[in-house]
N, C-alpha and C positions, 0 to 999 in steps of 0.2 A: 466305279471310279475310272476316269480316263487313264490310259497307260502312262502318260507323262507324269500324272500326279502320283501314280503308284510308285514310279521310279523315285520321285522326290521323297515320298513318304519312307521308302525303304532306305534311301540314302541317309535320311535324317536319323533313322533308327541305328544305322551303322555308326554314325559319327558320335552318337551319344552313348557313353558307357553307362552301365547299370548303377555305378557309384556316383554319377553326376547328380547333384541335388536339383538341377534344373531339367533333368531329362524328361520327366513326366510333363512338366509345364510346357517345354518346347514341343513335345509331341502333340499336346492339346492345341497349342497356338497354331501349329502348322495345319492341323486338321480343320481349324476354324477359318484359316486364311483363304481357303479356296484358291482362286486363280492367282492370288498374291503370295502363295506359299513359296514360289520360286524366288521372290524378292528377299524373303526372310532367310531362305536357305543360302542365298548368295552372300549374305552378311556372315553367316557361320563359316562358309567356305573361305571367305576372305581372310579370316583370322585363324582358322584351324591350322595348327602346326607352325604358326608364324610368331604369335605373341600370346603367351598363356593368359596374361591378365586381361588383355583386350578381348580375347576369346571368351573368357569367363564373364566379362562385362556384357558382351553380346548375348551370351546365354541368359544372363539375368534379365536383360531388357525383353528379349523375345519370349522367354518363359512367362513373363508377367503381362505382356501386351494384351493377352486375352481378356484382362479385367478392365481395360481402358478404352474409353471413347470420349469424344467431345459431346457436350450437352446439346450442341447444334452445330451445323456447318455454316459458317458465315461467308457471304460473298460481299466484300466491301469494295465499292467503286474506287478506281485509281485516284480520283481527285482528293480523297481523304489523305492518302499518303503524302501527296505534295503539299497540301495545306498544313498538315501537322509538322512537316519538315520545315515549312516557312515559319511556323510559330516557334519551332526549336531554334531557328536562326535568329529570330527576334529576341528570344530569351538570352541567347549567348551574347548578342550585341549589347543588350541592356545591362547584363550582370557580369560582364567580363572583368576579371580581376578582383571581384568581391568575394569575401568569405561567406560561408554558409549562413552565419549569424547575421551578417549584413544583408544578405538576400532575404532572409526570413523577416527581418525587421523593416525592410524597404516598404514605403507607402508612397504611391505616386500622388503628386499634387493635382494633376489633371489625369484622371484615370480612364475616361470614356473613349477617347478618339480611336486609339489603336484597337481597343477591344471591340468597338462597333464595326470598324472596317473588317476585322477578322470574322466577326459574327455574321456580317452580310455575305462574305464569301462562303461561309459554312452553310447558310440557308439555301444557296444555289445548288448544293450538292444533292444528288439523288439519295434516297434512303438505302441502307444496306438491306440485303435479303438473307434469309436463313432457311435451312431445311434440316431434316433429321440427319444426324451423322452416323456413319457405320462404325463398327469396331475398328480399332487401330490396326489390327492384324490384317484386315482386308484392304487397307489403303496405303499404308506407309511403305515407302520404297527403300531399296537397299542403299542408294546414295545418301538419303536423308539420315538413316541410322548410322552409317559409317562415318559421315561427317560429324554427327553428334558425338560418337564415341571418340573420334580423334580429338575434337576440340575439348571434350571433357577431360581426357588424359593430359592434354597440354595445360589446362587450367590446374589440374591436380598437381602436376610437377612444378609449375611456375608460379602459381599464386601464393604469396606469403601467408594468406589466410586459410589455404586448403591443403598445403603440402604435408601437414602432420596428420591428416585424416587416415584412418585405417581403410582397407579396401571395402569393408562392409559399410562404413559410414560414407565413403565416396559414392557408393552405389545409390544412396538415398539423398545425400546433400548436394551432389554435383551432377552425376551422370544422367538422371531422368530428362527426357525430352519434353515432358509435361509435368504439371504438379497435380491437378485433379481432373476436372472435366472441361477445362477452358478450350475454346476453339483453337486448333493448331494453325496459327497464322504466321508466326515468326519462328525461325530456327535460332539456335544458339548464336550462330554467326551474325544473323541480322540483329538480334538483341544486343550483342556486344557492340556492333557498329552504331546502333542507335543511342546507347547509354554510356559507353566507356568514357568518352571525352568528358561528359558531365560528371560522372561519379568520381573521376580521378582528376578533377580540374584544379587541384592544389597538390602541394608536395607533402601534405600532412599524412602521417601513417595512421594505421588503426582502423578497424571496422566501423567504429562509431563515426569517424569522419566521413566514411563512404556513405553510411546511412543518412547522416546529416545533409550531405549533398543531395541525396535522393529526396529527402523531405523538402528542401528548398526548391528543388526543380519542380516537383509536382505541385507544390503550393503556388508558385508563381505562374506555372503553366495554367493552372485552374483560374488564376486571376486574368490571364490573357484570354481565356476562352469563356469569360463571364457571360457573354451573350449567345452562347451556343447550347442547343439542346436538341435531342433526337428522339424519335419514337422507337428506334431499334438500337439494340446494343451494338457497339463498334469494337468489340473485343478488347484488345489492349488499350485502345484509345479511350475506353471508358474511364481509365485512370485520370484522364485530363479534364473530364467534365464533372462539374459540381453535382449534377443531378444523380450521378451514380456513387456519390461518396458514402452512402450507407450500405452498398453492396460489398460487405467485407469479405465475402467468399471469393468473388472474382478479383477484387483488389489484392487479396492475399495470394491468390494463385498466380497472378501476373507478376507481382512483386517478387515472389519466390523464383520464378523463371528468370527475371531480370538479374537478380542477385547472383544466382548460380552461373549465368552466362558471363558474368563479370568477375568471377573468381571468389565470390563471397558465399561460403557454405550456408545454406538456408533450408529449413523445412517448414511445412504448413501444419499448424496445430489448432485445435478447436475444443470448445466445450459444447456438448449437446444441450446444456442448459445451465444458466447462471444459478447460483445458490438463492438469489432473490428475485430473479426475473424469468418469465417463461419464454426465453429466447435463446437461440444459439449465438455463438460468436466465433470468429475465425481470426487468426493472427499468425505472424511469422516467429520463428525462433532461429537465432544465429549465435555461434560461439563468440564469446568476448576474447580479449587478449590472453586470458588464462585458459582458454578452451572450454569455459563453462557456458552451457547453452542458456541464452537469455531471451525471453519473449518480448515482443513489441507489436503493436497494431499499426501497420503502415496505412497511409504514407505520412501520418502526422506525428508519429512517435519514433524515438530511438530506443535502444536496448533498455528495457525496464522502465521507460518513462511513464507508461500508463499502468504500472503494477499497482501502486497504491490506490489510484482512482478506479481501476476496473479489474485488471487481470487476476488479482488475488481473490476476487469473488467468483472466479470460475468454479464450477462443480467438478465433476469428472472431466478429465482432459485426455484427448486422444491425438495422435499424430496421423495424418493422412500419408500413407506410404506409397511408394511405387510397387514394391514387392509385396506379394501376398503373405499374410501371417496365418499360419496353421492353427493358432490358438484363438481364433475368432469364431463367433457363432456360425459364420458362413461354412466352416469346416466341422465345428464341434456338434452341431445339431443332429438329432436322430432323423431317420428317414420320415418325411412327412411332417416334421415339427415346424411350426410357424416361427419365422424370424421377423421381428419388427423392422420397419424400414431403416431405422437408425443404424442397425447392425447387419444389414443385408449385403455388405461388402466385405471382402477379405483384406482390404487395404487400410487396416487400423492397427495402431500400436498404443497400448495404454501408457500414458505419461503422467498420470495423476501424482505419483510420488515425487515428481520434480516441483509440484505446485503446492502440495499440502503434506502435512504429517499424515501418514497412512498406516493402515493395519489390515490384517486378515479378519474377515467377519464370517463366523460359522453359525448357521441357524438351523433349527429343526425343520425337516421337510416331511411331514406326516402324510403326504398325499400320494396316492397310487397314480403313477403316470408313466408313459413311455418316453417322456421328454428327457433330454439331458441337461436342459438349461432353465434357470430361473433368473429373475431380474430384480435389481434395485431401481425404484422409480423416484423421480422428482414430482412435485406437484405441478400440474398444468390444468387450469380450469377447463379449457375447451377440448380436452382429449378424453372422450368417453367418461370414465369414472373418476376423472380428475388426476390420473396418474400417467406419467410418461417415462418409459424405460431409459435409463442412462448408464447402466452397468449390467454385466451378465455374471452369473456364477454357475459353477458346475455341480450338478446333483449327484450325490452318492446314494443310490437307491438301497444298497445293502445297509448302510449306516443310518439311512433316513435323514441325511444332512445335505445342506447346500453351502458351498464355500465361495465367498467373494474375495478377490484380491484387490489390493491398492484402494481400499475404502478410505476416503478422507475423514479425518477426525472432526468431530463437532458439527457434522452436517446430518440432518434428519433424512432418512430414506424410508420408502414404503415398499416392502418386499412383495413380489407378485410372480405369477407364472401364467402360462397360456394353456387354455383348453380350446383347441382349434385356434381361431383368431381372436378369441375373447381373453382379455387380461383379467386374471382373477387375483384378488388380494390374498396374500399369504401372511396371516397374523397381523400384527400392529406395527406402527412406526418404530424404527430403531435408530440408534446413533452410537457410533464408537466414541468413547471419551477415554483417552489415555489407556488404550488397549482393553477397556471394559465396555461391555455392551449395555446401553441404557434402552429399555423398552417402555413404550407408552401404552400400557394396558388398561388404564383407567382404574376406577374404584367404585364402590357401591354408594359413595357419598354424592350429594348434589350441592350446587352452589348457585348464587346469584351472580350474573355477569353484567358489568357496565362496559360497553365497547365504544371506542372513539374512532376507529379506523378499520378499513378492510385491507389496507396495504401500507407499508411503512413509507415515510418520506424518502424521496429519492436522493441519493448522495449528491448528485450534481446540482439538484435544486437547493439542497441545504448550503452548498458552497455559494450559490447565487444569493441566498438570503443574507449570508454574512457580509457579502460585498455591498449591501445596502448601507452599511456603516459609513458615515461621512456624506450621505446624500442630503439634499436640502429642499425645503419648501421655500419658494421665493415669490416675490410679487413686484409688479411695476405698472406704470400707466402708459409706457411707450414700449412697444414690442421689442425693438432693437436696441434699447438703451439698457444700462446696468440695472439689475433687479436687486431689491432688498431681501436679505435672508431673514425669514421669519422663524425657521426651525431647522436644526441640524440633527440628523440621526446619529446617536452615539454608538449604536449597535444594530445589527439586523435582527429580524424576528426569529423565533425558534420554531414557529409553526406557520402553516400556510393559510390559516383562517383570516377573516377580515379583522383588521386592527384599526383602532382609532387613536389618532394623535391630536392633542389640543395644544395650542400655542397662543401667545399673547400678540394681538394685532389690534391696534386702535384706529387704523385708517382703512379707507376704501381704495381698492385697486381694480383696474380693468382686467389685468392679466395675472394669473397665478400659474406657477410652474413647479413641477417636480424635476429636480436635476440630480443625476447620479454623481457619485464621487469620481473625479478624474475622467468624467465623460465616458465611462464604460457603459455597456448595455444596462438599461434599467431593469429589464425583466419583471415588469409590473403587470399583474393579471387584471387588476381593477383598481381604480381610484375615483373618489368623489369628494367634492369640496362642500363643506358645511358652514352654515351661518344662520343668522336670524332671518325670519321671513321677510321677503322683499317683493313689493308689487311690481318692480321693474324687471324681475327675473322669473324664470320658471322655477317653481319650488315644489318639492315633493318630499315624502318621508324618506329618510336615509335608509339604505340597505341595512337590515337588522344585523347586529353583532351576533356572534355565535352564542348558543345557549348550552352551557355545561351543567352537570349536576352539582348542586351546592356551591355555585360560583357566582358571587354577587357582581363580579366584574363583567359578566356577560349580559347584564341588564342595560338596556339602552338608556342613555342620558336624555333628559327632556330639553326642549327649547330650541333645538337646532334642526335646520332643514337642509336637504340636499339642493344646492343652488346650481342653476345652469343658465346659459344664454337663452333668453325668451324666444329669439328668432331662429336659433340654430340647434336647439336641444335635440330635435328628432334626428337630425343628421349626426350630431355628436354621439348619440347612443349607438350608432353603427361602428364607431371607432373602438378598437380593441381595448382601449383604456377605460371606456365608460359603458361597455356592453353588458355588464353584470355576469359575464361568463368566466368562470375560473379557468377554463381550458384554453382560453386565448390569452395572449400577452403582448406587451409592447417591448421591442428590443432596442429602440432608440434611447439615447442617453437623457433626453428631455421630453417631458409631457407638458405642454402649455395649453391652457384653456382661456379663450377670449370670452369674457362675460358680456361684451358689448357695452355695458354700462358699469362703472365702478361699483364694487360691492365689498362689504367687510366679511372676510372668511376667517373663522376662528378654529377650524379643525379640518382634518381629512380622515377619511376611512380608506384603507388600501389593503390589498392582498398581494403578496409576491407570487411570481410564477409558480405554478404547481400543477399536479395532475388530477386534482379534485378527488382524491382518494379518502377524504374524511367522510364522516356521516353527513349526508346531504338531506336536508328537510324535504319531505315529499317523496323521496325514493323508497322503494320497498327492498327489504333485506331478508335473507334467510341465513340461519345459523346451523352448521353441521358439526358433528364430532366424528372422529375416526374410531371405529370398532370393527376391524376386519372389513373395512369399506366405509364410505361416508354415510352417516345416518343423520337425517334431518331432525332438528329439534323444534323449529318453528320459524315463522316469518312475521314481519311487522313493517308498517310504514313509519318512517322517522318523523317525529313531531318536534325533535330538538336535534342538536348536533352530537347526540349520543344515543345509544340503544341499551335497554335493560332487558335481559332474559332471565327468567326464573327457572329453578329446578333443573339446572344444566348438569348432566353427569360430570363428575370431577376427574381431574388428572388425565385428560385425554389431549390429543391435538385437535384444534378447532379450525373451522374455515367459515368466514363471514362473506357471503356473496351478495353483491348488489344485483337485484333482479331487474332493475330499471335502466341502469346505465353503466358503461365502463367495462373493462376487461381485466384490469390489473388487480389481482388478489393474491394473498399469501397466507398460508396457515399460521397459526400461532398457538402458544400455550398460555395459560392464565394462572398467574401466581401473585399473591398479595394484592388482589384486586386490580391487577395490571395486565395488559396484553404484552406479550413478548413474542415478536415474530420469529419464526424458526430461522436458524442459520445466521442471524444477525445479532442476537443478544445472548448472553450466557444462559445455558440450559441448567435446569435444576439438577441437583446431584442425587436426589432420592431415587 
């Protein structure tokens, strides 16, 4: 080690007392900092003996910097900053004096011109470049950290939303210069300059009003950037581009930084997996006027706005922290013990008890192992043995037990542990129910199973189906004139299968139309028009209705043909409304078919938007049951819209897998001749 670094190292040891909780972390960060150690030391020297709280804040940041880095270092050409500043000016000119709700409801009569001008300017800009980013301790300078600390304390003392925070909460809700692994492009000062005027554009008090301003701003900014897309991420500017709207990780990270910089205490929370979907999700949490922490997914939601539709279906929930947590697998594991990627960071804090009723789960652990940790897993089809770790528990080798904390009630988990890097099932599925443990160990009985789905209907699709109430089937002989209503839907369908609707029609019309209620999106996956055979049209057999066991309604009616324009039917079949594909759909409010020559239509067959997770004729399926791991029962090709399996072991958790198509699948249990998908329907009490 060079003499100057030895001096810095000894100085650091001198200023850190043995009782300092950050002493060890600071020592490690300085050792990792290399040539940048003097910059970190300068921050400590700046506050040492001058301001106890600011010195402690500096210690907190530097001790934990060793765990932080950007996922990439971005080089964004200067032209982007000026262009987005111009769009910001356009926004402020267009919406000056308007409330958040007025901005959100605003719809331009002529929307394209300004969008296209801005889009053309964007196309002229060079692409951003990126490279691997080093650890924060090796690059962040003293001036940056000191400015961050000074501004954070100013926010803490002056913001009406932050001044009641404890020091420990301040260190996580306001102080951090980053949230997760986002590129470090903007400082607190820059984010305050960019967003303060917009977030505080009215005199209304309350955090909800600030978040509502943010919703309105991002919404209309994305409207202004409609014709912009890029091959490379643009860091914070991704917020403004519609193409990145599904990147909830980066959106949440940047939103958290923006809120903190503007005096709004915010943290980043996430679920490693939904209870009903094999996906992660990330969102913000901010205290309301009573100081109660409320979650929301930015930028389209305010506090708790997406609770009923989404967030209450989160499984285990964790906060991404700036400070390291000693009670994470990162620190708890034994030497050489494998840690799954989900828990390979010390920057986690379990928050499940804020989202669910939770309890402590103690299970037998009869395995000889040197490991200190076992896991509760969710189901995930594409991960090895169908299991994905979402929670950890501590093994007590003397008592041969493993204990899991903050286990959510009424959610099925699959216990497991690691041998090397292989995940090994530990017993059978378990669930906490009102502090009692329900185990799914099966029985010696067998049963016949009739199955209709591999995955439950999606909640958002079910809401779409109900919005079909009030839709109309209409007809006319002049495309732009008023059409006659032939049929009006009184309610939406309850399932996503093909449905037939018959109506009284005594006349021939050239145009037939499906029109949604109040011109909302139709979300129709497929539609076809039926009538008697016509030599002047292309006629073929209708798409068969679904075939269910012992269901006479699934038998096709005779006498009607699927009718289409004789000249354009091939081109029509490329349209999403007529392509016979359940996975595609039409979002427009009207679907109009020009038959060329008038024809008498007496019925339609249609299917609402869906994910085609029913039983599909011609696809091959395999059925499994869980008995200390997934065991295959058998496989068959569907010849109807249901499957029947014989001699299935009873009282287990089951998994139906489509071997031909699709990825979405969810285990279920089977009771009273019915499938009940786990975590979504009441579990049996036995």
